[in-house]
N, C-alpha and C positions, 0 to 999 in steps of 0.2 A: 503495500500499499505505500501511495506516496501523500504526504501530509504535508501542506504548503504552510509554514508558520512563519511570519513576518515575525523577526528576532535579528537584535544587532549584537545578540552574543557569538564567542566565536568556537564553542563546541559545535564540532560538525558531526550529526548522528544521521545514519542513513537504515531504511529498512525497520523503523521501529513496528512492532506488530505483535499481537496477542501470542502468545504460546504457552501452553500447559505442559510440565515436565517436575516428576520428581528426581531431586539430587542431592547428594551428599558433600558439605562443606565443611572441612574444618570440624568433622564427626558431629555436625548438625545436618538433620533434613530439613530441606528446603523445598519450597512448592515453586517454580519458576512460573512467571505470570506473563515475563515480554522478552524478546529477544530482538538484537539490535546490532548494527557495527557504530563503533566510534573510534574515528581515526583510524579504519580500516581493520580493527580488532573485534572479532566476535564477542558480542557481550549478554548477560541477561540482567533482568531484574529481578530479583525473587525475595519471598517473604518466607520469614521462620514462623512456622504456623502455631507453634508454641508461644512464641513471645511477641508476635506481631510486628518485630522489625524488619526492615528492608535492606537489601543492599545490592549492589551491582556488583556481578560474578564473571569473572574472564570466561568465556566457554572454554578456552583450550584446559581449563585446570578441573573440568568436570567430565562425569559420564550421567547422561540424564536418561530417565525412562519417559519417553513422552505419552501422555495419555490425554483422555478427554477431562473437561475440569469437574463434570459431575463423577467421572471414576475418580479424579484426585480428591475431590471431598469425601468419597465413601472411605478412599485409603486413609485420610487423614481425619476420620470422624469424631475421633477423641479428643481432637486439640480445641483451643480456644478459639483458633481462625474458623475451623468448620462449623463450629457451635455458633459464633457470631454469625456467619451467613446462614444457618439454618433459622436463627430467630429472626435475623433480617427479611426471610421470606415469610415467615409468619406473619411478621407485620405488615406485609407489603400493600394489604387493602385501605392504608390509611392515606387519605388525600394529602394529610400535613403531617410530618414527623415520621414518616417510615423509618425503619432502621434503628439503630441504638440510640435511646436517649438518655442512659442514667449510667453511670459507672458502677463500682463496689460499694454496695450499700453501708458496709463499715466504715468507709473512709470518714478521717476528721478534715474534710475540706471539699474541693472542688476539682473538676477538670475544666481548665479554661480553653474555649474555642473563641478564635477572633478570627471572622470573616471579611476578606478584601476583594468583595464586589468591584466592578468596574465603577470609576468617578472619576471626577474632574479635579476632586480636592486633594488634597495633600493627605498622606499617612498620619493617624492620630498617634504621635509617638508619645505622648503624655500616659498612655495606657503601659506602654512599655518601661519608661522610666520610673513610673510609680511601683511597678511590680519588681523591678531590679532593687529599687530603693526598700522598700517595703520587707523583702526576702534576702536581702545581701548576708544577713549572718545566719539563717536558717536552712535556705534553699539556694545553693549555686551551682549550677546555673538553674534558673527558672523553667519549669516544663510548662510550654503551651504547645497549642496545636493551632496553624494559621491554615483556614481555609481560601485557597488561592486561585484566581481567576485569569487565564491567558491574558484577556485585555489589560487587567491591571497591571499585571508585569511588563505589557508592552508600553505603558505610559507612566510607569512609576518607577523607571531604572535606578534614580537616587536613594528613595526610599528604600526599595529592596536591597540596595547595596549596605545601607545603613542596617537592615536587619541581619543581613551576613557577618557583618562586621561585629553586632551584638553575639552572634552563634560563635566566631571564630574567637571573640575574649571570653567565652565562657560564661555569658551573662545570662544567656537563655540558651534552653535546648529546644528545636521546634520538630514538631510532626508537621509535615506538609501535608495538606489535605487538598483532594482535588475539588475543585468548585464549579467547574465546567469552563470552557475557554469563553464562550460570549455571555453567558448569563442573559439570556434574553427575556425580556420582560414587557408587559404591556400594560398599561394601566386600564386599558377597556376591557380585555379579553378575562372572562372567568377563570377560574382556578384550573379548569380541566381542559382548558386548551392554552395554558399559560407556563412561562419559563420552559422547563424540559418537554411538557406536554405540548408546545406549540407545533403545529403538523409541519412536517418537514425537516425537522430536526436530524441533523446529520451527528449521531451519536459518537461514530468512529473520531470524529474531529473534536466533540466536545470532551471526550474523556482522554483519547491517547494524544490528541493536540494538545491539551493542558500538561500530559506527563512529557511529552515531549519538550513543550517550552520550559518544564520547570528542570529538565536535564540540562537544555540549553544554557539555564541562567545558573548553572552549579546547585540545585537544588535536588535532593533525592525524594521523588514520590514515597509516600507512604502506602499502606494498604487500605486508606479510608478515602470515602465520596462522600461530599455534603450536596444535597440536591439544592439548586438556586431556590430562592423562597422558601425551602423546606417542603415544596409542594412535589408530588408524585402520584402515580398509580400502579397497580398490581403489573402491569405490562413493561412500565419506566424502570421498576424496581428489577423485576427478573432480568431486563436489559442490562441494567448495571452489573447486577451481580454476575453476568455474564463475562464481565471483563476480570471478575478475580478480587473487586474491590468492594468493601462494607461500607453500607449508607451509615452515616452517624448523623443524627438530630439532636433536638436539644430539650430538655426539660426545665430549662431555666433562661428563656431570651428575655434578658433584664428590662429590654425598653419597652415590653409588652407588660410589664408588671409580673412577671413569674419569679417566684423567691428563688435563691440559689439555697438547697439542702445539703446535707452530707451525701456526697457522692454525687451530686448534680454534675450534667453535662450544661456548663455556662455557654451562652452564644451573647457574644457583642459584637458590632461593628468597628473596625479599625480604620474604615475608610473615608473618614470624615462625614458622612451621611447621617450619624447617627448618635448625636452629643446625647442625649438623652440616657441611653444606656451606658455610655460611657462615663459619665458622671456617677451613674449609680454602680458602677463597679469599684470607681475610686472611693465614693462612699462607703460600699462593703469592706474594702480593704482597712478604711480608716476604722471602722468599727470593729473588725477583727484585729486589729494591732496589736493587743495583749495576747491573744491565741496564737497569731504567728510568731509572737517573741517566744510563747512556752512551748512551739512545736505543736500545738492543738488545733492548727487549722492549717492546712498544707496546699500546696498545687499539686495535682496528682499529673503525672505524663499518661496521654490517652490510651496508647499502648499496653501501659502496664496496668490500668485501670480496667479495660476491656478484658484483659488476660485474667485479671484476678476475677472478673464478675464470671466467667464461662468456666474458670477451673473448679467454681462451687458447685456447679450443676452436673 
């Protein structure tokens, strides 16, 4: 497949495609999700089905057993990855918030997800500087998940480089969530024909195109996906799952007045378009300051939170 992705980045990637196989690497079993060439070298994007971490692995170092996605899920049925996929299938009928919406119930804290939908406004950097300031003594790096769109990457290179520098300096640890490339939205269309449900949506471009843009910008795609607007139907959930990625919703969209409880997957927008949600989050941090200092209120890594949730089942 040829994906024409506008990009000023220098990483050269060819033949980026879905590809499912089981492999062992450094004594760990991996599920390969994609294959591609980078600078002429055959490579794979793989997920560790027990830890939900992803990695880029050189093909030359692996012996792989190619299989269909459903066959791979059956083989990995006891892993948190396969169980999270199964749970997402069961929740696929929800028009809003399909997928995983809550982390491990016993957590003392939250999993923070920050959405970067297309926007002409600058990144709301206060979210990140406030997090780093509050957690510098108790959690460094601070684990966060960022749902990123292709169009945001295309127009916010300075902001993206700033985030990458925070990663490099070990201030934050980011799980990069695929949030679609275009994030189409209509102010007039009903939900059932809006966002990714818009007729004629090219799912290969929206999903693989975003992953490709991430790689071109030096980001590592995770095994997670967030629906634009948190809107989906059974058919589009099944299509997303067929790419081997796990839909992640939220049970605490702060700008909508939803409270953040223990184990909540919190949603705020960092693209400058939702100041109310950002203010609510900063207020939440201030209110929890004593608990943060006493390590009684933490930020949780999305991958570990989902892993813990499905290890209990």
